[in-house]
C-alpha positions, 0 to 999 in steps of 0.5 A: 190569071184572075179566073184561076185565082178565083177558082183557087180561092173558092175551092181552098175556102171549101177545103179549109171549112171541110177540115174541122175538128171532127177530122181528128175524131174516130169515124164509125162510117165513111161513105163513098161519094162518086163523081163524074166531073173533074176534081176542080169542078164546083161540085167536087171542089166546093159542094161535096167538101161543104156537104161532108163538113155538115155531115160530120158536124151533125153526127159529131164525126161519127159519119164522114164521106170521101169522093171517088173519081172514075168509077163509071160514066155519067149515065151509069152513076145512078146504077153505082148507088142502085147496086151499092158500089157507092153510097152517094152520087149526083145525077143529071136526069137527061142522061137517061131518057125515059127514066125521068119525066116529072123532073123535066118541069124544072128544066123548062125555059122561062123561070126567072131566078137563080140556081139557088131559087130553082134548086129549092123550088125543085125540092119543094115541088118534089116533096109536095107533088112528085115524089109519089111517082117514084121516078128515083126507084131504088134509091133515097133522094137527098137533094135536088138541084139545077144549074144556072140558066142554059146558054149557047156557046159557039165559035160561030158569030150568030146574028139571030136565032134563025142562024142556029138552024142546021148547027150541030149542038152538043145537048145534054138531054131532056128539055135541052134536046127539045130546045135544040130540035125547036131551033133546028139544030142537030143534037149531039149527046155526049157527057160534059166531060167530053165537050171540050174534045168534041168542040175542039175536033169540030164534031160539034159547032156549039154546046148548050150548057150553063155560064159556068162551062166557060170556066169549068170545061175551058169553053173560052178556048173552044167556043168563044161566043156566048148567047143568052135569051130571057129566061134561059134556053132551059135549066138542067135538072139533077138529083143527089141520091143515096143507097137505101140500104147504106142509109138503113145501116146508120144509127137512128140517132145518125139518121135523125141528124142527117135528115136535117142536112139532106133535103132542102138544105142540101138542095140550097147549098147545091144551087148556091154553088152553081150560082158561084161558078156561073159567076166564075164562068162569066168573068172568064169572058172578060178575061179572054179578049176573043170572047163575047157575050150577046143577049138576044133581045127585042124581036129575037126575044119574042121569037124565042118566047114563041118557039119555046111555048110548044116545048112547054106545052109538050112537057106539061102534057107528058107530065099530065099523063102521069096524073099530075096536075103539071100546070099547077106544079109549073106555077108553084115552081115559078111562084117559089122562085119569084118569092124566094 
């Protein structure tokens, strides 16, 4: 099957890249990366091998890392790093409501651009406007990213946005939850690895996820129809975090080297990965005859523009209450993405 071939090719390329000459050298430090997605997901098959390769290259092999699975549930990944049970993790901000507010700015619907552009803009906005809020308290942020635009996957055939009202949708939290409410849907908040069984058991009628979910979580089997709106329903916000004691324990030479790896560079790499696996998810629609892709356009697009505006206004007010010029940050993100 072409889908499996594409995934295998991407993963194999990343694995080969990671198998550099540094592996033959003695390592002083092996970092533990905790991950909650399947090993075949792009984060684990593409992004982390690339990051490990760059870590090894920057430190001349003195620092490396390994991925471990099943250490904790997705919402508990932050605490794993905070407590020192793992050195590096990736977290979805929407899994812990109330802990993160400013990160919702990148999740707003309406931005135009790739996940790579959004991820770089996310990092730049954090550095220039939001880091001082210290929302990631107790950990070191080494990258920020977003997945591709959120779309709606469902088995039901929809004629309009109005048909979403009354549906039970798996929503990941954050702005995605606000979007579901605006559309009249009931939200079911389960971690991404549980989406397939949630849909297969009819506990939910559909799911809002990026296009990559069609392949990564086999939604082509349990949610055969996919719907898009201009600018996406939302974007998901993630951080890649590191234990500060682990960071402090590295030599000054290695910290200097890794500062060039982490930050905007890591964010860019992660965003590019999300774009790549979105392409794989899109291909899975073509490869499964019972799957379809529908864009809500015209009057439906105008309806969506009106529905999303109160969501945007509410998030801007929420962030502004923290003393941030939220509207200026939103404009900054849109400009950075447009000019990326």
